[in-house]
VOPAGU-2260 file (C-alpha; in pm, 1 decimal, decimal comma):
REM VOPAGU-2260
SITE   aa  ch    i         X         Y         Z
SITE  MET   A    0   -1553,7    4877,3    -623,5
SITE  SER   A    1   -1341,1    4824,4    -935,4
SITE  LEU   A    2   -1032,1    4798,5    -712,9
SITE  ILE   A    3   -1183,3    4496,4    -531,8
SITE  ASN   A    4   -1290,2    4341,6    -862,8
SITE  ASP   A    5    -938,1    4382,9   -1003,9
SITE  LEU   A    6    -788,1    4227,5    -688,8
SITE  VAL   A    7   -1025,4    3930,6    -701,1
SITE  GLN   A    8    -968,3    3891,6   -1075,2
SITE  GLY   A    9    -591,3    3889,1   -1023,7
SITE  VAL   A   10    -610,5    3628,0    -746,7
SITE  VAL   A   11    -843,0    3403,4    -947,4
SITE  ASP   A   12    -622,0    3429,3   -1256,9
SITE  GLY   A   13    -313,8    3345,6   -1051,8
SITE  VAL   A   14    -475,5    3044,2    -890,1
SITE  LEU   A   15    -610,5    2911,2   -1219,3
SITE  LYS   A   16    -273,8    2947,0   -1390,9
SITE  ASP   A   17    -107,3    2768,7   -1098,4
SITE  ILE   A   18    -355,2    2482,0   -1113,4
SITE  LEU   A   19    -323,1    2442,6   -1489,3
SITE  LYS   A   20      56,7    2460,3   -1476,0
SITE  LYS   A   21      99,8    2177,4   -1223,0
SITE  PRO   A   22      55,4    1816,9   -1334,1
SITE  SER   A   23    -264,4    1656,8   -1209,4
SITE  SER   A   24     -80,5    1389,4   -1014,6
SITE  THR   A   25     279,1    1428,9    -908,1
SITE  SER   A   26     386,8    1067,8    -952,3
SITE  LYS   A   27     253,4     799,0   -1178,4
SITE  ARG   A   28     373,0     453,4   -1090,4
SITE  ALA   A   29     318,4     176,7   -1337,1
SITE  ARG   A   30      67,2     -78,9   -1222,2
SITE  ARG   A   31     215,8    -417,5   -1161,9
SITE  ARG   A   32      39,5    -701,3   -1329,4
SITE  LYS   A   33      -7,4   -1025,3   -1142,7
SITE  ARG   A   34     195,4   -1299,3   -1298,0
SITE  THR   A   35      -1,6   -1606,6   -1381,4
SITE  THR   A   36     165,0   -1914,3   -1240,2
SITE  SER   A   37     229,0   -2199,0   -1476,9
SITE  THR   A   38       8,8   -2503,5   -1431,8
SITE  SER   A   39     302,1   -2722,5   -1329,7
SITE  SER   A   40     411,6   -2489,7   -1049,0
SITE  ALA   A   41      50,8   -2449,4    -933,0
SITE  THR   A   42       9,1   -2826,5    -919,7
SITE  LEU   A   43     338,2   -2861,7    -734,7
SITE  ARG   A   44     228,2   -2604,8    -476,7
SITE  GLN   A   45     -96,9   -2792,7    -417,3
SITE  ILE   A   46      93,4   -3119,0    -365,1
SITE  GLU   A   47     330,3   -2948,1    -120,2
SITE  LYS   A   48      31,6   -2810,4      69,9
SITE  LEU   A   49    -108,0   -3159,4     109,8
SITE  LEU   A   50     225,9   -3304,3     221,6
SITE  ARG   A   51     295,3   -3024,3     471,4
SITE  PRO   A   52     -32,6   -2933,4     642,5
SITE  ALA   A   53     -69,7   -2600,4     821,1
SITE  LYS   A   54      48,9   -2576,9    1179,9
SITE  LYS   A   55    -216,3   -2574,1    1449,1
SITE  GLN   A   56    -271,0   -2237,1    1610,7
SITE  THR   A   57    -106,9   -2205,7    1950,1
SITE  SER   A   58    -287,4   -2033,2    2229,2
SITE  ARG   A   59    -253,4   -1657,6    2269,8
SITE  LYS   A   60    -119,8   -1707,4    2621,8
SITE  ARG   A   61     160,3   -1929,2    2496,7
SITE  THR   A   62     249,5   -1693,4    2210,6
SITE  VAL   A   63     268,9   -1391,0    2440,0
SITE  ARG   A   64     485,6   -1581,2    2687,6
SITE  SER   A   65     727,8   -1693,1    2413,5
SITE  ARG   A   66     765,6   -1334,5    2290,4
SITE  SER   A   67     816,3   -1179,4    2633,3
SITE  LYS   A   68    1106,1    -939,6    2689,7
SITE  ALA   A   69    1253,8   -1155,9    2964,7
SITE  ARG   A   70    1271,8   -1451,6    2726,5
SITE  ARG   A   71    1428,5   -1249,1    2446,2
SITE  SER   A   72    1695,6   -1087,6    2662,9
SITE  SER   A   73    1823,7   -1418,1    2807,7
């Protein structure tokens, strides 16, 4: 019985030492902070949006046809 207890004790000790030895997370990347845009550039972007409205969505059929392999290879 003591042989099994010693074996279990040894395994548990080994595992605990291994866990404590390793860092909790292997890589810590710095969080990137969002840059706040200056008011002038934000205003400029809004003006550009108004001058150049978004394109209308083309049909799925047309998009698929334009991206077909036959079209790309020619």
